[in-house]
N, C-alpha and C positions, 0 to 999 in steps of 0.2 A: 504494500500500500504506500502511495507517495506521501512524503511529508507535506504539511500544509503551512502556509504563512499565517500569521496571527490575524490578518484581515480576512483570510479565506475560510475561517472556521465558524461554525454556528455559535450563537451567543453563549450557550451552556458550556461549550468547550473553550471558548476564547478566554474565559476568566482564569483558566489554568495556565495560560501563557505568562511567563515571567516578563516583567516590564523591560528587562534587559533584552529580551528577544525582540520586543517591539522596537526598541531603540536601534538594535542591530539591523532589523529589516528596513527601517526608515533610512538608516545610514547607507545601507547597500543601494537602495533606490536613488538616494541623493548622489552617491558617487557614480552610479551608472549615468545619471543625467549630466553630471559635470564632465565625465569622460566623453559622452556623446557630443556635448556642446563644443568641447575643445577640438575633437576630431573633425567636427563639421565646419570649423572656422575657415578653412581654405575654400569653402563653398562647393567645389567640385567633389569633395569627399562627403558631402552631407548625406547623400543617399546611402552610402556604405556605413556611415556613422550611425544613422538612425536604424538601419536594418540590423546592424550588430547589436545595438542597444535593445531593440525589440526582441531579438532572439535571446538576449540575456534575461530580459524581464519574463519572457515565456518560460525559460528554465527556472527562474525564481518562483513563478507561480506553480509550476509543475512539480518541482523537486524540493522547494524550500530554501534554495541557495543559488547564488550567482555562479555561472560557469567559471572554470579556471581562466586566468588571463591568457594563457596560450591558446585556448579554444576561441576566445573572443578575438584575439589578434589574427588567427587563421581565418575566421569568418570575415573580419574586416577586409583583409587583403583579397579574399575571394569575391567580396561584394563590391569592390571598387568600380570595375568596368560596368557591371549590370546596374549599378546605382547612378551612373551618369545620366541616362535618359530619364530616370525617375526624378532626379534633381532638376533637370531642364523643364520637365512638364510642370513640376510644382512651382518653380519660379515664374514660368510663363503664366500660369493660372493666377498666381498671387498678383503679378503686375497688372494683368487685365482687370481683376476685381478692384484693385486700388484705383486704377485710372477711371474705371466706370463709376465707382463711388464718389470720387472727387468731382467728376463731371456733373453728377446728379446733385451733389451738395452745392456746387457753385452755380447751378442753373444752366450749365452749358448744354445739357442733354434733356430732351423732353421726357415727361413722365412724373417728375416731382417726387413727392413722398411715397406715392403708390409703388412706383418702380424701385424706389430705394428700399422699401420693405421687401419687395420681391427679390431684389438683389441680395439682401441679407439672408433670406430663406435659402436661396441658391448657394450662398457662401457656406451656410451651416451644413447643407446637404453635401457639398463638395468636401468640406472638412471631415465630416463623418465618414464619407467614403474613403478619403485618404487615410483616416485613422484605422478603419477596418482593414484596408490594404496593408498598412504597416503591421497590424496584428498578424495577418496571414503570412506576411513575409517573415515575421519572427517565428511563427510556427514551422516555417520551412527552413529554419536555420540561417535566415538572413538572405535567402535567395528566392527566385521565382516571382519577380515583380509583376510581370504581365499576367501570369496565371492568378496571382493574388488579387490584382486589380479586377480581373474578370469575375472572380468569385465574389469580391466585395460589391461590385455593381449588381450582379444577379441577386445577391442577398438583399441589398438595399431596395431593389425594385419589389421584392416579395415581402420584406419586413422592414419598412422604413423607420419605425419607431426606435429600435436600437441604434441605427445609424445616426438619426437625429440626436439621440442621447450622446453619442460619441462626439458629434459636432459641437454640441453645447458644452461638453466637458473641455474640449480644446479651446473654445471661445473663452471660457472662464479662465483657463490657464494663461491665455494670451492677455486677458485683461489684468490678471494678477501680476504678470510679468511687466506690463506697461506701467502699472502703479509702483512696483518695486523692482526695477530692472536687475538689481543685484541677485535676486532670487531666481532668475531665469534658468540657469543650469540645473538647480535643484528641482524646479518645477517640471523640467523636461522628464526627469526620472519618474516623478509622481504622475505626470500626465500619461506616460506610457503604461504605468501600472493601472491607471484608471481605465484606459482603453482595453487592456487585456482582461481586467476584472469584468467590465461590461460584456465583453465577448464571451467570457466563460459563463456568465449568468444566462445568456440567451442561446 
């Protein structure tokens, strides 16, 4: 039977978890987020960095501990080339959404508040789909972006509620990071855990 994290246990069992285990788990997620953020700084390595971090969080949820550093390093190197198209697509989508929102806010594009709300809904859906894709990539050991994206889209079309939940979780993480930028690396780890936790529940 697999070990469980303190967050992954029912309430009756969770009380038996020592507080030091909770601190250790939180520290592991925080370090994972910091490592992913540092590895993603060159931008072109962002896809590989987040794929590796997602795989590490998957192992954490599945086995109760982070994978060895050697395993994560091997996954990162293996994910560098496949992660380039994913990084490019994510950047392009982000730029298009930012330009669209700025044009609507400034009144340079027709539609006004109605179209702004519609754009926000689309952004949440895209974030949720990206989040589920990242979870699927993590489950595949940091690989298989295209297959993971197809699976995420198919799942989102059949069951949109969990995908929207993932999108809202990412929006919350972005808002928290914008309020306190210094917490961004730590939030990355916890946001990845939230995505995997939502996926495991559904």
